[in-house]
N, CA, C and O of each residue as an XYZ file, in Angstrom:
796
protein
N      18.091    131.069     54.928
C      18.631    130.189     55.950
C      17.515    129.825     56.925
O      16.698    130.675     57.278
N      17.477    128.593     57.351
C      16.441    128.130     58.262
C      16.753    128.433     59.710
O      17.889    128.721     60.084
N      15.709    128.358     60.508
C      15.838    128.595     61.943
C      15.459    127.305     62.651
O      14.385    126.755     62.405
N      16.326    126.818     63.521
C      16.013    125.634     64.314
C      15.204    126.084     65.525
O      15.716    126.758     66.418
N      13.948    125.702     65.535
C      13.055    126.130     66.610
C      12.763    124.949     67.509
O      12.435    123.858     67.044
N      12.888    125.185     68.805
C      12.620    124.131     69.772
C      11.624    124.662     70.794
O      11.771    125.773     71.303
N      10.606    123.851     71.089
C       9.573    124.190     72.075
C       9.723    123.229     73.241
O       9.636    122.014     73.065
N       9.950    123.773     74.441
C      10.122    122.936     75.622
C       8.998    123.223     76.600
O       8.879    124.329     77.128
N       8.173    122.204     76.833
C       7.050    122.354     77.758
C       6.932    121.087     78.590
O       7.518    120.056     78.261
N       6.164    121.178     79.676
C       5.970    120.004     80.536
C       5.310    118.864     79.779
O       5.599    117.694     80.033
N       4.429    119.200     78.854
C       3.712    118.167     78.104
C       4.542    117.505     77.027
O       4.065    116.583     76.364
N       5.762    117.947     76.835
C       6.612    117.360     75.806
C       7.356    118.429     75.035
O       7.072    119.621     75.158
N       8.294    117.992     74.254
C       9.102    118.912     73.466
C       8.810    118.716     71.994
O       8.486    117.616     71.548
N       8.927    119.788     71.255
C       8.751    119.743     69.799
C       9.862    120.563     69.181
O      10.364    121.506     69.792
N      10.240    120.208     67.988
C      11.262    120.986     67.295
C      11.057    120.868     65.796
O      10.376    119.965     65.310
N      11.655    121.790     65.084
C      11.558    121.789     63.635
C      12.289    122.986     63.061
O      12.780    123.846     63.793
N      12.352    123.028     61.755
C      13.008    124.125     61.054
C      11.923    125.020     60.480
O      10.994    124.548     59.824
N      12.049    126.325     60.735
C      11.083    127.302     60.209
C      11.843    128.362     59.438
O      13.053    128.515     59.604
N      11.143    129.082     58.607
C      11.771    130.092     57.762
C      12.016    131.394     58.524
O      11.289    131.745     59.452
N      13.057    132.087     58.101
C      13.289    133.421     58.630
C      12.133    134.318     58.206
O      11.531    134.109     57.153
N      11.827    135.308     59.024
C      10.732    136.225     58.704
C       9.402    135.793     59.284
O       8.424    136.537     59.209
N       9.347    134.597     59.863
C       8.088    134.105     60.444
C       7.909    134.668     61.846
O       8.868    134.789     62.609
N       6.674    135.008     62.170
C       6.358    135.399     63.546
C       6.379    134.132     64.398
O       6.066    133.048     63.904
N       6.741    134.259     65.663
C       6.819    133.094     66.538
C       5.490    132.355     66.615
O       5.472    131.127     66.698
N       4.379    133.083     66.588
C       3.058    132.463     66.672
C       2.852    131.473     65.526
O       2.375    130.359     65.741
N       3.217    131.887     64.299
C       3.092    131.005     63.129
C       4.166    129.920     63.148
O       3.919    128.790     62.728
N       5.353    130.265     63.635
C       6.463    129.304     63.656
C       6.166    128.124     64.576
O       6.398    126.975     64.201
N       5.652    128.399     65.784
C       5.360    127.289     66.694
C       4.172    126.473     66.191
O       4.098    125.267     66.426
N       3.261    127.121     65.513
C       2.128    126.385     64.933
C       2.628    125.404     63.877
O       2.097    124.304     63.725
N       3.662    125.830     63.153
C       4.237    124.979     62.102
C       4.860    123.703     62.681
O       4.902    122.674     62.006
N       5.343    123.766     63.928
C       5.926    122.562     64.533
C       4.908    121.842     65.427
O       5.269    120.947     66.192
N       3.646    122.237     65.325
C       2.582    121.504     66.017
C       2.164    122.034     67.369
O       1.518    121.317     68.134
N       2.516    123.281     67.690
C       2.130    123.870     68.975
C       1.117    124.973     68.711
O       1.375    125.894     67.936
N      -0.030    124.874     69.357
C      -1.061    125.904     69.200
C      -1.057    126.807     70.418
O      -1.344    126.370     71.533
N      -0.728    128.068     70.193
C      -0.745    129.050     71.278
C      -2.096    129.761     71.281
O      -2.655    130.042     70.220
N      -2.615    130.050     72.458
C      -3.860    130.816     72.496
C      -3.577    132.256     72.082
O      -2.455    132.742     72.222
N      -4.593    132.926     71.577
C      -4.483    134.351     71.239
C      -5.877    134.939     71.287
O      -6.597    134.941     70.289
N      -6.253    135.438     72.453
C      -7.593    135.996     72.633
C      -7.855    137.148     71.678
O      -8.986    137.324     71.224
N      -6.831    137.938     71.363
C      -7.020    139.091     70.471
C      -6.789    138.713     69.016
O      -6.772    139.589     68.151
N      -6.614    137.449     68.732
C      -6.393    136.926     67.383
C      -5.125    137.481     66.745
O      -5.080    137.732     65.540
N      -4.103    137.666     67.561
C      -2.801    138.063     67.030
C      -2.634    139.538     66.743
O      -1.792    139.904     65.923
N      -3.408    140.402     67.391
C      -3.299    141.848     67.158
C      -2.417    142.546     68.192
O      -2.263    143.766     68.143
N      -1.837    141.791     69.126
C      -0.982    142.397     70.131
C      -1.751    143.165     71.189
O      -1.246    144.148     71.732
N      -2.967    142.727     71.488
C      -3.808    143.422     72.466
C      -3.996    142.631     73.756
O      -4.710    143.078     74.654
N      -3.362    141.454     73.861
C      -3.454    140.653     75.089
C      -2.121    139.933     75.276
O      -1.222    140.045     74.443
N      -2.004    139.192     76.383
C      -0.739    138.483     76.626
C      -0.906    136.971     76.584
O      -0.036    136.241     77.060
N      -2.002    136.495     76.028
C      -2.256    135.051     76.059
C      -1.302    134.251     75.170
O      -1.152    133.044     75.362
N      -0.657    134.902     74.202
C       0.288    134.173     73.339
C       1.734    134.370     73.802
O       2.664    134.015     73.078
N       1.932    134.926     74.986
C       3.291    135.187     75.479
C       4.083    133.890     75.620
O       3.556    132.863     76.047
N       5.354    133.963     75.253
C       6.276    132.826     75.396
C       7.557    133.338     76.038
O       7.836    134.537     76.015
N       8.331    132.426     76.610
C       9.639    132.778     77.155
C      10.682    132.326     76.138
O      10.695    131.170     75.717
N      11.547    133.247     75.754
C      12.631    132.927     74.824
C      13.845    132.538     75.671
O      14.518    133.393     76.247
N      14.112    131.222     75.732
C      15.238    130.729     76.547
C      16.568    130.930     75.841
O      17.574    131.250     76.474
N      16.568    130.739     74.522
C      17.784    130.917     73.715
C      17.413    131.554     72.397
O      16.330    131.314     71.863
N      18.315    132.372     71.870
C      18.117    132.953     70.546
C      17.363    134.271     70.530
O      16.825    134.659     69.492
N      17.312    134.965     71.652
C      16.591    136.243     71.704
C      17.174    137.258     70.728
O      16.439    138.094     70.202
N      18.476    137.200     70.479
C      19.117    138.162     69.563
C      18.764    137.899     68.102
O      19.024    138.736     67.238
N      18.173    136.742     67.828
C      17.777    136.418     66.454
C      16.395    136.971     66.115
O      15.946    136.896     64.971
N      15.726    137.528     67.128
C      14.357    138.013     66.949
C      14.329    139.518     66.709
O      15.289    140.233     66.998
N      13.212    139.972     66.178
C      13.010    141.403     65.966
C      12.984    142.126     67.308
O      12.823    141.503     68.358
N      13.143    143.446     67.260
C      13.117    144.248     68.481
C      11.724    144.289     69.096
O      10.738    143.920     68.457
N      11.658    144.741     70.338
C      10.376    144.842     71.029
C       9.457    145.822     70.308
O       9.900    146.868     69.833
N       8.191    145.478     70.232
C       7.203    146.373     69.633
C       6.541    147.206     70.733
O       6.671    146.900     71.918
N       5.835    148.257     70.327
C       5.103    149.080     71.294
C       4.065    148.249     72.030
O       3.836    148.443     73.224
N       3.436    147.318     71.310
C       2.423    146.457     71.937
C       3.040    145.625     73.052
O       2.437    145.468     74.113
N       4.240    145.089     72.823
C       4.905    144.283     73.845
C       5.281    145.131     75.056
O       5.142    144.690     76.196
N       5.751    146.338     74.806
C       6.105    147.225     75.924
C       4.872    147.599     76.738
O       4.947    147.783     77.953
N       3.740    147.710     76.055
C       2.498    148.088     76.737
C       1.916    146.911     77.523
O       1.471    147.085     78.657
N       1.917    145.721     76.930
C       1.262    144.541     77.518
C       2.125    143.862     78.587
O       1.624    143.478     79.643
N       3.403    143.719     78.310
C       4.290    142.979     79.218
C       5.017    143.943     80.159
O       5.536    144.972     79.726
N       5.048    143.605     81.425
C       5.724    144.448     82.421
C       7.236    144.381     82.197
O       7.727    143.449     81.559
N       7.976    145.366     82.721
C       9.438    145.322     82.592
C      10.037    144.034     83.176
O      11.022    143.511     82.654
N       9.435    143.528     84.262
C       9.930    142.284     84.868
C       9.751    141.105     83.909
O      10.629    140.253     83.773
N       8.600    141.078     83.254
C       8.343    139.974     82.313
C       9.260    140.076     81.102
O       9.758    139.063     80.611
N       9.481    141.279     80.628
C      10.395    141.461     79.496
C      11.808    141.052     79.891
O      12.518    140.418     79.111
N      12.218    141.419     81.112
C      13.556    141.048     81.600
C      13.700    139.535     81.740
O      14.803    139.002     81.620
N      12.587    138.840     81.993
C      12.614    137.373     82.125
C      12.638    136.685     80.764
O      12.658    135.456     80.685
N      12.635    137.484     79.683
C      12.722    136.902     78.336
C      11.383    136.655     77.677
O      11.326    135.950     76.669
N      10.303    137.209     78.205
C       8.990    136.996     77.595
C       8.823    137.877     76.365
O       9.286    139.017     76.319
N       8.151    137.317     75.378
C       7.785    138.040     74.161
C       6.366    137.631     73.792
O       5.906    136.548     74.155
N       5.680    138.503     73.070
C       4.379    138.134     72.506
C       4.657    137.425     71.192
O       5.291    137.990     70.301
N       4.192    136.204     71.067
C       4.491    135.400     69.876
C       3.907    136.014     68.607
O       4.420    135.785     67.512
N       2.836    136.791     68.752
C       2.232    137.418     67.570
C       2.987    138.662     67.131
O       2.717    139.194     66.054
N       3.931    139.140     67.944
C       4.665    140.359     67.630
C       6.141    140.114     67.317
O       6.749    140.869     66.558
N       6.710    139.075     67.889
C       8.144    138.789     67.709
C       8.362    137.985     66.441
O       7.717    136.960     66.219
N       9.274    138.460     65.617
C       9.560    137.817     64.335
C      10.996    137.295     64.331
O      11.905    137.950     64.841
N      11.192    136.108     63.750
C      12.535    135.550     63.611
C      13.196    136.260     62.426
O      12.729    136.151     61.291
N      14.287    136.988     62.697
C      14.925    137.767     61.629
C      16.203    137.137     61.084
O      16.597    137.415     59.951
N      16.856    136.288     61.886
C      18.108    135.676     61.448
C      18.108    134.187     61.764
O      17.432    133.735     62.689
N      18.866    133.441     60.993
C      18.962    132.010     61.213
C      19.754    131.668     62.462
O      20.586    132.451     62.920
N      19.487    130.493     63.007
C      20.176    130.039     64.208
C      19.251    129.171     65.030
O      18.289    128.612     64.502
N      19.527    129.053     66.306
C      18.730    128.213     67.200
C      17.898    129.092     68.131
O      18.416    129.992     68.792
N      16.607    128.813     68.166
C      15.690    129.528     69.063
C      14.985    128.488     69.922
O      14.403    127.532     69.410
N      15.045    128.689     71.233
C      14.380    127.782     72.169
C      13.313    128.567     72.919
O      13.595    129.608     73.512
N      12.086    128.058     72.885
C      10.952    128.713     73.541
C      10.332    127.789     74.569
O      10.425    126.565     74.471
N       9.703    128.394     75.548
C       8.900    127.620     76.490
C       7.675    128.448     76.840
O       7.691    129.670     76.691
N       6.624    127.803     77.298
C       5.398    128.546     77.618
C       5.536    129.374     78.889
O       6.324    129.059     79.781
N       4.754    130.432     78.941
C       4.668    131.245     80.155
C       3.682    130.542     81.078
O       2.610    130.141     80.626
N       4.009    130.381     82.351
C       3.043    129.760     83.267
C       1.719    130.514     83.252
O       1.702    131.744     83.213
N       0.612    129.779     83.283
C      -0.702    130.417     83.207
C      -0.954    131.379     84.361
O      -1.804    132.263     84.252
N      -0.231    131.222     85.456
C      -0.418    132.141     86.591
C       0.163    133.516     86.289
O      -0.181    134.490     86.959
N       1.038    133.613     85.290
C       1.679    134.890     84.967
C       1.028    135.617     83.809
O       1.361    136.775     83.557
N       0.119    134.987     83.103
C      -0.529    135.642     81.966
C      -2.037    135.628     82.161
O      -2.560    134.934     83.033
N      -2.718    136.396     81.345
C      -4.177    136.464     81.443
C      -4.790    135.126     81.057
O      -4.261    134.402     80.214
N      -5.901    134.817     81.680
C      -6.604    133.576     81.384
C      -7.402    133.743     80.099
O      -8.064    134.763     79.906
N      -7.343    132.751     79.221
C      -8.117    132.814     77.988
C      -9.570    132.479     78.299
O      -9.880    131.927     79.354
N     -10.456    132.821     77.365
C     -11.875    132.525     77.552
C     -12.088    131.017     77.679
O     -12.926    130.567     78.460
N     -11.333    130.247     76.915
C     -11.448    128.783     76.963
C     -11.030    128.255     78.336
O     -11.684    127.380     78.904
N      -9.927    128.804     78.860
C      -9.469    128.382     80.185
C     -10.464    128.788     81.265
O     -10.721    128.028     82.199
N     -11.024    129.995     81.135
C     -12.014    130.462     82.119
C     -13.255    129.579     82.089
O     -13.800    129.235     83.138
N     -13.704    129.211     80.884
C     -14.878    128.340     80.763
C     -14.590    126.961     81.361
O     -15.442    126.384     82.037
N     -13.395    126.442     81.110
C     -13.021    125.136     81.662
C     -12.992    125.186     83.190
O     -13.480    124.277     83.862
N     -12.407    126.272     83.733
C     -12.350    126.430     85.187
C     -13.750    126.546     85.782
O     -14.037    125.980     86.837
N     -14.617    127.288     85.091
C     -15.990    127.464     85.569
C     -16.741    126.133     85.563
O     -17.467    125.815     86.504
N     -16.558    125.359     84.490
C     -17.208    124.038     84.414
C     -16.718    123.134     85.543
O     -17.503    122.426     86.173
N     -15.413    123.170     85.787
C     -14.835    122.331     86.839
C     -15.363    122.753     88.210
O     -15.719    121.915     89.039
N     -15.406    124.060     88.430
C     -15.913    124.568     89.711
C     -17.387    124.202     89.880
O     -17.809    123.816     90.970
N     -18.162    124.320     88.818
C     -19.596    123.995     88.867
C     -19.793    122.504     89.162
O     -20.690    122.124     89.914
N     -18.946    121.670     88.559
C     -19.041    120.225     88.761
C     -18.815    119.849     90.227
O     -19.425    118.901     90.721
N     -17.950    120.579     90.923
C     -17.634    120.274     92.323
C     -18.680    120.801     93.312
O     -18.661    120.431     94.487
N     -19.584    121.655     92.848
C     -20.586    122.245     93.750
C     -21.628    121.222     94.172
O     -21.892    120.243     93.474
N     -22.215    121.483     95.345
C     -23.346    120.654     95.780
C     -24.558    121.021     94.922
O     -24.576    122.060     94.262
N     -25.566    120.154     94.944
C     -26.761    120.392     94.139
C     -27.435    121.705     94.536
O     -27.890    122.459     93.675
N     -27.495    121.973     95.826
C     -28.117    123.206     96.315
C     -27.360    124.435     95.797
O     -27.975    125.414     95.374
N     -26.022    124.378     95.833
C     -25.190    125.485     95.358
C     -25.334    125.658     93.841
O     -25.371    126.782     93.341
N     -25.415    124.524     93.108
C     -25.610    124.600     91.658
C     -26.914    125.306     91.332
O     -26.965    126.162     90.448
N     -27.977    124.939     92.059
C     -29.286    125.539     91.830
C     -29.236    127.046     92.113
O     -29.763    127.844     91.338
N     -28.601    127.430     93.225
C     -28.497    128.853     93.583
C     -27.697    129.625     92.521
O     -28.044    130.755     92.177
N     -26.638    129.012     92.013
C     -25.819    129.653     90.981
C     -26.623    129.860     89.706
O     -26.574    130.929     89.099
N     -27.370    128.819     89.298
C     -28.188    128.929     88.086
C     -29.273    129.994     88.235
O     -29.548    130.736     87.292
N     -29.886    130.071     89.408
C     -30.907    131.094     89.656
C     -30.273    132.485     89.573
O     -30.868    133.410     89.020
N     -29.069    132.628     90.122
C     -28.361    133.912     90.046
C     -28.052    134.309     88.613
O     -28.209    135.471     88.237
N     -27.609    133.340     87.810
C     -27.317    133.608     86.393
C     -28.590    134.012     85.663
O     -28.588    134.955     84.871
N     -29.685    133.289     85.935
C     -30.981    133.621     85.317
C     -31.403    135.039     85.690
O     -31.895    135.781     84.840
N     -31.215    135.421     86.960
C     -31.593    136.770     87.409
C     -30.748    137.825     86.687
O     -31.266    138.861     86.273
N     -29.452    137.558     86.538
C     -28.584    138.499     85.822
C     -29.022    138.647     84.368
O     -29.069    139.758     83.841
N     -29.343    137.528     83.721
C     -29.784    137.565     82.332
C     -31.106    138.310     82.196
O     -31.286    139.096     81.265
N     -32.039    138.064     83.127
C     -33.328    138.751     83.089
C     -33.138    140.258     83.248
O     -33.791    141.043     82.560
N     -32.249    140.661     84.150
C     -31.986    142.083     84.366
C     -31.413    142.726     83.101
O     -31.873    143.785     82.674
N     -30.404    142.077     82.503
C     -29.800    142.626     81.281
C     -30.820    142.715     80.159
O     -30.834    143.690     79.407
N     -31.684    141.693     80.041
C     -32.725    141.711     79.010
C     -33.681    142.869     79.246
O     -34.053    143.572     78.307
N     -34.076    143.067     80.485
C     -34.982    144.160     80.828
C     -34.358    145.514     80.509
O     -35.021    146.389     79.951
N     -33.094    145.688     80.860
C     -32.414    146.953     80.584
C     -32.378    147.221     79.086
O     -32.630    148.342     78.644
N     -32.064    146.194     78.310
C     -32.028    146.369     76.850
C     -33.416    146.638     76.294
O     -33.576    147.456     75.389
N     -34.424    145.951     76.831
C     -35.800    146.160     76.368
C     -36.270    147.578     76.671
O     -36.993    148.175     75.873
N     -35.867    148.118     77.812
C     -36.241    149.489     78.164
C     -35.534    150.481     77.233
O     -36.100    151.522     76.898
N     -34.329    150.175     76.821
C     -33.579    151.074     75.940
C     -34.136    151.109     74.515
O     -33.945    152.098     73.808
N     -34.822    150.045     74.084
C     -35.302    149.971     72.700
C     -36.243    151.121     72.350
O     -36.035    151.754     71.315
N     -37.285    151.434     73.167
C     -38.160    152.554     72.795
C     -37.405    153.880     72.679
O     -37.712    154.690     71.804
N     -36.419    154.110     73.555
C     -35.655    155.346     73.470
C     -34.840    155.396     72.182
O     -34.732    156.445     71.547
N     -34.266    154.254     71.801
C     -33.522    154.193     70.546
C     -34.446    154.462     69.361
O     -34.104    155.221     68.455
N     -35.633    153.826     69.379
C     -36.590    154.034     68.292
C     -37.068    155.478     68.247
O     -37.198    156.048     67.163
N     -37.332    156.082     69.409
C     -37.765    157.467     69.483
C     -36.694    158.381     68.892
O     -37.001    159.310     68.144
N     -35.420    158.103     69.239
C     -34.305    158.896     68.703
C     -34.222    158.786     67.187
O     -34.001    159.783     66.499
N     -34.401    157.567     66.664
C     -34.372    157.365     65.208
C     -35.521    158.119     64.553
O     -35.352    158.733     63.500
N     -36.713    158.066     65.197
C     -37.876    158.786     64.662
C     -37.622    160.278     64.603
O     -37.961    160.933     63.618
N     -37.021    160.821     65.662
C     -36.702    162.250     65.670
C     -35.713    162.603     64.560
O     -35.843    163.640     63.910
N     -34.730    161.739     64.351
C     -33.763    161.979     63.269
C     -34.459    162.004     61.918
O     -34.158    162.859     61.085
N     -35.396    161.068     61.686
C     -36.132    161.040     60.415
C     -36.976    162.295     60.239
O     -36.998    162.879     59.155
N     -37.680    162.720     61.307
C     -38.505    163.932     61.224
C     -37.643    165.161     60.967
O     -38.006    166.024     60.168
N     -36.510    165.240     61.641
C     -35.622    166.388     61.439
C     -35.112    166.419     60.002
O     -35.037    167.490     59.399
N     -34.766    165.278     59.453
C     -34.302    165.204     58.066
C     -35.385    165.628     57.090
O     -35.119    166.337     56.120
N     -36.624    165.182     57.358
C     -37.747    165.559     56.481
C     -38.007    167.053     56.570
O     -38.257    167.708     55.559
N     -37.947    167.594     57.793
C     -38.133    169.036     57.978
C     -37.083    169.840     57.236
O     -37.400    170.869     56.639
N     -35.828    169.384     57.262
C     -34.766    170.082     56.535
C     -35.019    170.061     55.032
O     -34.797    171.068     54.361
N     -35.479    168.934     54.491
C     -35.762    168.843     53.055
C     -36.902    169.766     52.651
O     -36.836    170.425     51.613
N     -37.958    169.815     53.478
C     -39.101    170.696     53.181
C     -38.641    172.151     53.185
O     -39.005    172.917     52.293
N     -37.842    172.540     54.184
C     -37.344    173.908     54.277
C     -36.477    174.252     53.067
O     -36.573    175.361     52.541
N     -35.642    173.329     52.621
C     -34.796    173.573     51.449
C     -35.654    173.760     50.204
O     -35.378    174.642     49.392
N     -36.700    172.933     50.043
C     -37.590    173.054     48.878
C     -38.326    174.392     48.894
O     -38.493    175.018     47.848
N     -38.769    174.836     50.083
C     -39.463    176.124     50.180
C     -38.534    177.276     49.832
O     -38.939    178.208     49.138
N     -37.290    177.225     50.307
C     -36.328    178.284     49.977
C     -36.057    178.302     48.481
O     -35.948    179.369     47.876
N     -35.950    177.113     47.885
C     -35.700    177.053     46.443
C     -36.876    177.629     45.656
O     -36.672    178.264     44.622
N     -38.095    177.416     46.130
C     -39.279    177.922     45.429
C     -39.389    179.443     45.549
O     -39.926    180.088     44.648
N     -38.894    180.027     46.636
C     -38.982    181.481     46.842
C     -37.868    182.260     46.155
O     -37.946    183.484     46.060
N     -36.851    181.588     45.683
C     -35.749    182.285     45.019
C     -36.258    182.942     43.752
O     -37.040    182.334     43.022
N     -35.829    184.193     43.462
C     -36.267    184.836     42.218
C     -35.695    184.088     41.023
O     -34.612    183.505     41.083
N     -36.467    184.124     39.924
C     -36.002    183.457     38.706
C     -34.746    184.148     38.217
O     -34.477    185.289     38.592
N     -33.984    183.477     37.394
C     -32.732    184.020     36.884
C     -33.024    185.327     36.144
O     -33.985    185.371     35.377
N     -32.241    186.393     36.337
C     -32.528    187.727     35.808
C     -32.392    187.805     34.295
O     -33.126    188.584     33.686
N     -31.531    187.076     33.660
C     -31.344    187.162     32.205
C     -32.576    186.682     31.450
O     -33.014    187.409     30.558
N     -33.168    185.541     31.718
C     -34.378    185.134     30.998
C     -35.543    186.081     31.281
O     -36.376    186.315     30.406
N     -35.609    186.625     32.495
C     -36.709    187.536     32.833
C     -36.599    188.819     32.010
O     -37.616    189.333     31.545
N     -35.408    189.338     31.823
C     -35.215    190.566     31.042
C     -35.583    190.334     29.592
O     -36.196    191.199     28.967
N     -35.222    189.191     29.048
C     -35.535    188.889     27.643
C     -37.039    188.783     27.459
O     -37.561    189.237     26.441
N     -37.743    188.203     28.404
C     -39.197    188.062     28.325
C     -39.864    189.432     28.386
O     -40.814    189.693     27.649
N     -39.376    190.305     29.255
C     -39.958    191.654     29.390
C     -39.774    192.446     28.106
O     -40.700    193.142     27.690
N     -38.624    192.370     27.469
C     -38.368    193.105     26.228
C     -39.271    192.613     25.119
O     -39.735    193.425     24.318
N     -39.539    191.339     25.035
C     -40.403    190.761     24.000
C     -41.830    191.243     24.202
O     -42.509    191.563     23.226
N     -42.301    191.304     25.437
C     -43.670    191.706     25.722
C     -43.897    193.186     25.432
O     -44.993    193.547     25.004
N     -42.918    194.052     25.644
C     -43.104    195.479     25.465
C     -43.035    195.882     24.002
O     -43.930    196.594     23.547
N     -42.068    195.488     23.264
C     -41.869    195.977     21.906
C     -42.364    195.033     20.842
O     -42.319    195.382     19.662
N     -42.809    193.918     21.179
C     -43.259    192.928     20.207
C     -42.091    192.166     19.607
O     -42.289    191.081     19.061
N     -40.889    192.697     19.691
C     -39.716    192.006     19.181
C     -38.544    192.290     20.106
O     -38.494    193.315     20.786
N     -37.633    191.381     20.111
C     -36.471    191.562     20.960
C     -35.572    192.653     20.399
O     -35.382    192.733     19.185
N     -35.029    193.475     21.248
C     -34.073    194.476     20.806
C     -32.691    193.877     20.954
O     -32.363    193.334     22.009
N     -31.879    193.965     19.917
C     -30.515    193.401     20.011
C     -29.703    194.136     21.053
O     -29.812    195.354     21.192
N     -28.900    193.408     21.775
C     -28.061    194.013     22.804
C     -26.636    194.082     22.301
O     -26.161    193.159     21.640
N     -25.942    195.188     22.616
C     -24.558    195.380     22.199
C     -23.597    194.691     23.112
O     -22.386    194.756     22.897
């Protein structure tokens, strides 16, 4: 049985029929809505959160990820993580987006905001910001460059320790007495000229 899915947003509405068993994230994509998902759908962020206006009983139960990520207030308001909520029964489901002020900002949104803020700055402020970014990058590069010799030294010590262990194992193997049975047979041959049969 199909599910009538409706997406209601300020930018327009979309609707379509999706199959039961589909996660909301895939279902809304099928009707032409792309939800952000910083964690790529692993349930580790809230960027794909949606509000279920109608049809909440047609969806799967809350997952541990949803309980961890979404506050009790947000859950009470009907929010679900689209990557975690699955349509389990046919019927009508109406979704709307969570306002960006209530969910975490995606990297794309943060970059857009930063570009917009940078565009509004005066030339002097832009220059100061760029110099600050350059200083931060130089510092991080220096810190990483200082760490490289220590990392290499640690790797060298590991190689030397491994070589030392192999040498010690070879020396112990060389000092082990030969197997007693072949040694006894050799001694008997040397003393009597012929081996004596053993009972």
